[in-house]
Each structure stands twice: as structure tokens, then as C-alpha cells.
C-alpha angles and dihedrals in degrees: 000000000000114000114237111249101208094181092058091046090052091051091051091047091052091046093050091050092048089052091052091048091050093045092052091052100039102032123097109270114244114248113236137149120267098249092054089053093060128092117220112219098020149094123272127190116203114197138171146100126319117280094011095118106269096138092041089052091051089053091048088052089053090047094052094045089050091049093050101035107015089239119162122227134220125197111211108221112159119179096018115138115259092238093057093042092053092048091052093044090053090061096049129086117259093256092060117078133183113228134181101194128062093223085068092067106111127215119257092028147117115247118200111201117182119204087229086075082073098203088103091053118130092232090061096053095124097046121112090243092056092050090049090050091050090053092049091051088050093057097036089102092056089048091048095235133152108211115198115196118195121205140146090236138348096252088077092059132079110263090232089066093050093054091054096051118119096184135022112201119193128203112191109308128194125239088255090064089064093044094055099032125118110276093242092057100033098095092050093048089051088052089051091050091052092043092058096034092064088066092073095045109201093327130096118263114275131191088259097052092042090053090052090049092051090059093054130078131188115212130199108201104205093185093063096018094233138126123241134180128207141166122236134194127197126263121260094255095052114108142148092272092055092045091051092048091053090051088052089050091054092050090048091053089054092055101268114135114246113240112206 
């Protein structure tokens, strides 16, 4: 009877896992449609550079889930002036509501949570709000919710949020996003940077290539540990006015006065 060599088995196990890790990063991402890329219930993190369509993508996610499941959506915007909140709400469909409290998150719904809300910020990890958010993420499966966090990069977010994520979806990042990313996500963000950078070839970015990039998303499926790619449009209600109002909201959350 052959004696089990546990050391050799451990080496093989490590090698196999390194091969899987490398294949996930370097392999060609599978092409799928956006809805098939989504977990429901689940937690999604949308990352990428400014003005590359992160908020628009989150709204398109809500639109597709609503079309397939009839699920409502809430946009969590605490601390936003009433005037701005009302102007945004006026441009949204009736099944999308702006809320400022987490006890307003309904069951069987999509929740859009922008990093600009700040309560998910890494520097507030020990706050009561962060603990409450962690608890809500923990029971989101029981409540049948899809929570979509929006951030430029994961370093800004509480680590407890990162560990609960089922999908990371990148819009075009910059090289700096990879340099200052969390170590655990750095390789994947570098892959995302290279994935989008090939679209411009050896030329500088143009309006045409940037527009193409905005329609594309790279997805890391952490349930199957695989990379996907998909295109996304924008929902019917999305327009320049709504985009501008969300940018104003982000500046307001950072302490800039909103100018009507």
C-alpha cells in the first residue's frame, strides 16, 4: 500500500490553485449578457474611473432586474438636500424611490448605494452606521435583495463589504486605480485596466473609443471565480440632466455646496 505523501499533495494543491488563479486573470473573459452576470440576491461592487458610467450601469442593473422580476429599486442618498432629492426623484420611474434610511430598504428589491453616501467608507468602519450596514448586508439574502455599491476603487470601502461581494464589475479604470487598490483586488484591477486599454490600441483615447469603452463591463464572478464581459446600455429614463444631478449629489456629499 502506497504511503500518502501529504507534502507532495499540498504542493500539487497549491499549484492547481495558482493555475486557476492565473487562468481567471489571464484567460479570455466569457461573453454574456448583463442580467445573466448578476446575482439575485447578492452584493455587487461597481468600480472604475469618474464619468465612465458607473451610476448609469447601476440604474441599468435595476432596470433589467425590474423587467425580469418586477423588483422595485431604492437609491440610498442620506444627507442630500431636499431640493436635489426631489429633482432626481422627478426624473425616475415610479418604481424607483430615493431613501435616506436603511429601514426603508424593501424586501425583494435592488438597492443602489453610492460610495459618496460615505457611511460605507473604510475610515468609518467602527461607526455604528458601518456596523448596521454590515448587518444589513448579512441578511440581504434572507430579504431577497441585490445591493449594488458604487465606488472608484475598493480601498475606499469597509473591508467587511468587500468580503461579502458576489460580483465586482469594472467600468474603465485608470492605471492609478491598480496602483492604490487593495492588495487582494490589485491583480484583477490590473487585468481590468489592460482589458479596456486594448480598445485604444497604441493611440490616445478618443471620443469614439471612450464611448465604446463606456458600453463595456468586465465582471469578476466570485461565486465561480471566473471573468465575464458584457455590454450594457442605459435605461430609458437616463439622460444628461439626471447624470448631472448625480454628479452634483456627489460633490454635495463631499462638502461642496449645491448650486441649483
